[in-house]
VOGU-3710 file (C-alpha; in Angstrom, 3 decimals, decimal comma):
1> mivfklpprt> 74,957/-46,121/39,492  73,773/-49,628/40,373  74,499/-52,237/37,680  71,686/-54,593/36,690  72,161/-57,786/34,677  70,336/-57,469/31,379  69,326/-60,166/28,912  71,261/-60,399/25,618  70,903/-57,298/23,466  68,896/-59,166/20,803
11> swlstgvils> 66,342/-60,538/23,269  65,015/-57,143/24,412  65,460/-55,261/21,155  63,812/-57,872/18,938  60,645/-58,233/21,031  59,635/-54,585/20,639  58,462/-52,132/23,266  54,979/-51,767/24,773  54,014/-48,121/25,098  52,316/-48,273/28,521
21> vsykshqaki> 53,666/-44,896/29,634  54,340/-41,590/27,933  56,892/-41,394/25,139  59,242/-39,223/27,199  59,131/-41,619/30,161  59,745/-44,585/27,853  62,732/-42,889/26,226  64,178/-42,186/29,686  63,858/-45,871/30,613  65,550/-46,971/27,357
31> smmksqsrls> 68,365/-44,473/27,977  68,868/-45,805/31,503  68,932/-49,417/30,273  71,579/-48,565/27,652  73,605/-46,716/30,257  73,451/-49,704/32,598  74,438/-52,013/29,748  77,489/-49,863/28,956  78,486/-49,858/32,624  78,175/-53,626/32,738
41> eeyfndgqie> 80,412/-53,996/29,693  82,904/-51,422/30,987  83,399/-52,933/34,435  82,870/-56,626/33,765  83,615/-57,068/30,030  80,195/-58,649/29,619  81,118/-61,560/31,934  84,493/-62,429/30,401  86,421/-61,616/33,582  84,170/-63,873/35,629
51> rqadllvsli> 84,487/-66,694/33,112  88,282/-66,408/33,063  88,377/-66,317/36,859  86,172/-69,417/37,033  88,473/-71,140/34,539  91,545/-70,273/36,643  89,939/-71,650/39,793  88,906/-74,824/37,953  92,408/-75,321/36,499  94,073/-74,820/39,890
61> edvtslkkea> 91,748/-77,401/41,412  92,458/-79,848/38,549  96,237/-79,375/38,799  96,196/-79,885/42,567  94,060/-83,011/42,234  96,125/-84,525/39,394  99,402/-83,810/41,205  98,105/-85,571/44,295  96,953/-88,597/42,244  100,341/-88,775/40,478
71> eqalsalmnl> 102,175/-88,766/43,823  99,896/-91,547/45,079  100,496/-93,643/41,932  104,291/-93,188/42,187  104,139/-94,197/45,840  102,215/-97,350/44,859  104,900/-98,182/42,300  107,678/-97,891/44,893  105,685/-100,025/47,318  105,474/-102,812/44,707
81> leqeqhpvln> 109,236/-102,660/44,242  109,862/-103,005/47,968  107,386/-105,853/48,348  108,564/-108,056/45,449  112,379/-107,571/45,657  112,972/-109,167/42,196  116,057/-108,215/40,090  114,115/-108,042/36,844  111,427/-106,011/38,503  114,080/-103,703/39,912
91> rvvenlikel> 115,562/-103,044/36,477  112,145/-102,485/34,887  111,093/-100,078/37,589  114,383/-98,181/37,392  113,891/-97,720/33,639  110,281/-96,627/34,136  111,238/-94,126/36,813  113,607/-92,461/34,354  110,603/-91,811/32,113  108,455/-90,569/35,013
101> rpppppdvnk> 110,067/-87,212/35,520  107,368/-84,745/36,793  106,589/-81,878/34,385  108,146/-78,522/35,324  105,801/-75,993/37,015  104,660/-72,931/35,020  106,823/-69,831/34,852  106,663/-68,167/38,290  106,790/-64,676/36,772  103,748/-65,375/34,610
111> vrevgtills> 101,829/-66,776/37,575  102,748/-63,678/39,596  101,596/-61,448/36,754  98,167/-63,115/36,713  97,959/-62,776/40,516  98,919/-59,100/40,377  96,296/-58,427/37,717  93,608/-60,162/39,768  94,627/-58,344/42,972  94,422/-55,016/41,190
121> yrdtirnyls> 91,051/-55,919/39,720  89,786/-57,043/43,134  90,735/-53,682/44,655  89,036/-51,871/41,782  85,843/-53,882/42,243  85,991/-53,329/46,019  86,190/-49,552/45,514  83,373/-49,740/42,991  81,202/-51,703/45,461  81,894/-49,142/48,181
131> kvrkyvdivr> 80,816/-46,367/45,828  77,630/-48,211/44,846  76,731/-48,806/48,506  77,345/-45,142/49,275  75,017/-44,103/46,454  72,374/-46,599/47,578  72,518/-45,091/51,084  72,220/-41,558/49,692  69,292/-42,505/47,456  67,503/-44,200/50,370
141> klasglrllt> 67,934/-41,085/52,517  66,770/-38,916/49,637  63,688/-41,070/48,993  62,781/-40,986/52,692  63,372/-37,227/52,867  61,281/-36,483/49,784  58,454/-38,611/51,142  58,535/-36,901/54,552  58,861/-33,405/53,057  55,807/-34,020/50,869
151> delnilkewq> 53,810/-35,142/53,925  54,923/-32,120/55,972  54,015/-29,755/53,129  50,511/-31,235/53,001  50,129/-30,682/56,762  51,469/-27,128/56,442  48,951/-26,455/53,682  46,119/-27,504/56,023  47,502/-25,282/58,782  47,507/-22,279/56,455
161> lilennypkl> 43,698/-22,397/56,421  43,715/-21,980/60,222  46,449/-19,345/60,245  44,815/-17,221/57,556  41,736/-16,575/59,737  43,438/-16,403/63,131  47,135/-15,462/62,860  47,930/-13,224/59,853  51,646/-12,884/60,673  52,096/-16,635/61,050
171> fvraqkiytk> 50,151/-17,107/57,820  52,627/-14,916/55,897  55,527/-16,863/57,383  53,846/-20,172/56,510  53,508/-19,088/52,879  57,223/-18,288/52,663  58,223/-21,621/54,218  55,827/-23,508/51,932  57,113/-21,794/48,785  60,754/-22,364/49,726
181> ashllekdni> 60,238/-26,073/50,472  58,107/-26,615/47,353  60,913/-25,264/45,159  63,185/-27,999/46,536  60,787/-30,665/45,254  60,712/-29,011/41,825  64,499/-28,745/41,521  65,829/-30,211/38,253  69,566/-29,574/38,126  70,939/-31,333/41,237
191> lnveeyviei> 74,739/-31,118/41,058  75,512/-32,430/44,552  73,085/-35,086/45,808  74,513/-35,127/49,345  74,006/-31,373/49,725  70,495/-31,762/48,305  69,686/-34,394/50,966  70,879/-31,943/53,646  68,677/-29,179/52,179  65,670/-31,524/52,254
201> seaiseiqdf> 66,392/-32,424/55,890  66,710/-28,752/56,879  63,421/-27,912/55,146  61,666/-30,714/57,052  63,062/-29,453/60,376  62,006/-25,877/59,582  58,429/-26,953/58,834  58,212/-29,167/61,931  59,528/-26,404/64,217  57,090/-23,909/62,707
211> lktckvrler> 54,156/-26,298/63,141  55,088/-26,778/66,813  54,950/-22,996/67,260  51,525/-22,878/65,608  50,211/-25,735/67,737  51,415/-24,139/71,000  49,851/-20,802/70,020  46,548/-22,426/69,076  46,393/-24,545/72,254  47,085/-21,472/74,398
221> digsllkkie> 44,309/-19,420/72,794  41,833/-22,303/72,863  42,662/-22,759/76,558  41,788/-19,094/77,194  38,416/-19,525/75,483  37,678/-22,674/77,483  38,356/-20,742/80,701  35,800/-18,133/79,619  33,286/-20,910/79,065  33,970/-22,130/82,619
231> vceklyrqir> 33,164/-18,629/83,908  29,906/-18,756/81,931  29,122/-22,149/83,447  29,577/-20,815/86,996  27,285/-17,877/86,246  24,743/-20,230/84,689  24,578/-22,318/87,866  23,769/-19,150/89,830  21,322/-17,690/87,311  19,166/-20,807/86,975
241> klvgieeiqk> 18,298/-20,452/90,673  17,124/-16,874/90,150  15,270/-16,691/86,830  11,631/-17,490/86,262  10,080/-19,947/83,826  9,903/-17,356/81,028  13,705/-16,773/81,170  15,040/-20,257/81,917  14,616/-21,524/78,326  16,743/-18,690/76,894
251> vndkrmrler> 19,412/-19,286/79,534  19,456/-23,029/78,776  19,661/-22,446/75,007  22,739/-20,270/75,464  24,315/-22,896/77,685  23,696/-25,606/75,050  25,334/-23,374/72,452  28,347/-22,923/74,744  28,547/-26,698/75,186  28,736/-27,188/71,406
261> iretleearl> 31,433/-24,517/71,211  33,369/-26,279/73,974  33,236/-29,595/72,085  34,443/-27,918/68,886  37,322/-26,217/70,709  38,382/-29,444/72,421  38,316/-31,278/69,107  40,250/-28,492/67,386  42,898/-28,598/70,107  43,358/-32,361/69,699
271> kaplvkvdla> 42,930/-32,731/65,934  44,322/-29,517/64,430  44,655/-28,866/61,524  41,926/-31,351/60,530  39,347/-29,490/62,648  39,368/-25,778/61,913  37,982/-22,992/64,090  37,646/-19,210/63,804  38,946/-18,067/67,195  37,919/-14,412/66,904
281> ktereidgvl> 34,358/-15,290/65,899  34,140/-17,921/68,638  35,426/-15,490/71,268  32,825/-12,893/70,259  30,107/-15,491/70,662  31,379/-16,579/74,092  31,715/-12,955/75,225  28,145/-12,314/74,102  26,825/-15,128/76,288  29,077/-14,103/79,189
291> nsyrelfnsf> 27,893/-10,481/79,085  24,237/-11,504/78,864  24,697/-13,850/81,847  26,359/-11,087/83,864  23,647/-8,569/83,021  20,939/-11,048/83,934  22,694/-11,993/87,172  23,221/-8,338/88,146  19,580/-7,551/87,452  18,613/-9,852/90,305
301> mkdndfrvyr> 21,118/-8,324/92,677  20,842/-5,156/94,730  24,064/-3,239/95,073  24,834/-4,432/98,617  23,818/-8,005/97,818  26,166/-8,106/94,849  29,078/-6,644/96,834  28,628/-9,249/99,562  28,331/-12,022/96,962  31,595/-10,956/95,328
311> glsewktihk> 33,258/-10,782/98,735  32,052/-14,283/99,575  33,222/-15,605/96,182  36,762/-14,487/97,004  36,399/-15,692/100,598  35,366/-19,261/99,764  38,473/-19,827/97,629  40,565/-19,337/100,785  38,442/-21,029/103,478  37,217/-24,512/102,631
321> esiplhvvvd> 35,849/-25,449/106,074  32,998/-23,907/108,064  33,817/-20,866/110,196  31,853/-18,896/112,828  29,277/-16,437/111,493  30,710/-13,469/113,393  34,128/-14,027/111,760  32,551/-13,853/108,298  30,550/-10,725/109,132  33,578/-9,044/110,739
331> klsrklgmsy> 35,890/-9,624/107,788  33,295/-8,646/105,165  32,472/-5,490/107,113  36,111/-4,393/107,242  36,761/-5,317/103,614  33,600/-3,817/102,082  33,071/-0,940/104,515  29,512/-2,070/105,224  27,617/-2,263/108,514  26,885/-5,574/110,223
341> ndilkalyel> 23,175/-5,119/109,587  23,649/-4,557/105,837  25,908/-7,616/105,562  23,476/-9,835/107,481  20,582/-8,570/105,383  22,499/-9,307/102,169  23,371/-12,802/103,397  19,705/-13,404/104,143  18,618/-12,271/100,651  21,296/-14,326/98,890
351> ckrnviivkv> 20,420/-17,411/100,882  16,698/-16,916/100,331  17,196/-16,815/96,557  19,465/-19,919/96,608  22,454/-17,953/95,359  24,456/-19,135/98,360  23,907/-21,720/101,068  24,231/-20,660/104,700  24,132/-23,511/107,213  23,687/-22,772/110,917
361> kvsda> 24,848/-25,177/113,598  24,172/-24,075/117,169  26,243/-25,714/119,901  27,680/-24,855/123,294  31,033/-23,152/123,255
//
């Protein structure tokens, strides 16, 4: 318990009390003030020890100063005797010196007793100070822990709204962690403060570790949805070259919707749990657009054309530079089991419809 200096008992009792808080809170404050007052009286005798110590220091300083002045005065007297060398003066001074015997020092045992008492009291105060500092450190850690635990619980509460719609098992676990940590904040009977600080710290770590797991899971699943949107974007770039005016508006509308979904997913990945998203619903919407794009794309493709297009799509990921036409036709023929004529015809149709670009450069070998 930290000891505060309070004004005299009459000064704070006689002025009355302003009821600015609830009666119970006020009574608690009065109880704490009385407790602090009792501690002050118990350890410091209401300032009497300090006053006695100050008096001792002052007396020691006075004695030392007076003793020094007396020695200087006696020395001056002897100097006069040496300077004058007069018989009468010698006799007078000799008689005076007999009367100038220095007073005996105080009883050594009593002085030692006072010193022993003060040494013992100093050690007691030193131990008391160490205990106060220890409690201050514990209370600071506790205050910091309670503050951080409250913040983490608020974040966990926000995450529960995401988990409930997307990860039922994690949601159940989040509820258990939240309930357990909340009970710590509501604890009344705290017998061991140091153990309580450790419990608070462990609860904070448990929440933080759990939130990391949730964030990793969410980022992974959002990443998968963004990859699906990229597939849709690639199909869109092919489809827009094939469809007529009556279809292009529908295709563009779906692409704009996908773009809004992409922005929401990116924001949710960066700002979770502040931005919430229903992953299952979003995936169904993306899959709907993806399937419609595929159906539309396939409707413009004959069977052989589509097979060659797929073969070229895999081919172009391996070969970045231009290669001879006969090499392409040879490899596609072996891979797809198609004749050279069918492959060349498919290449012609794909190029004609701007699905692929075939550039011809004729030069001498």
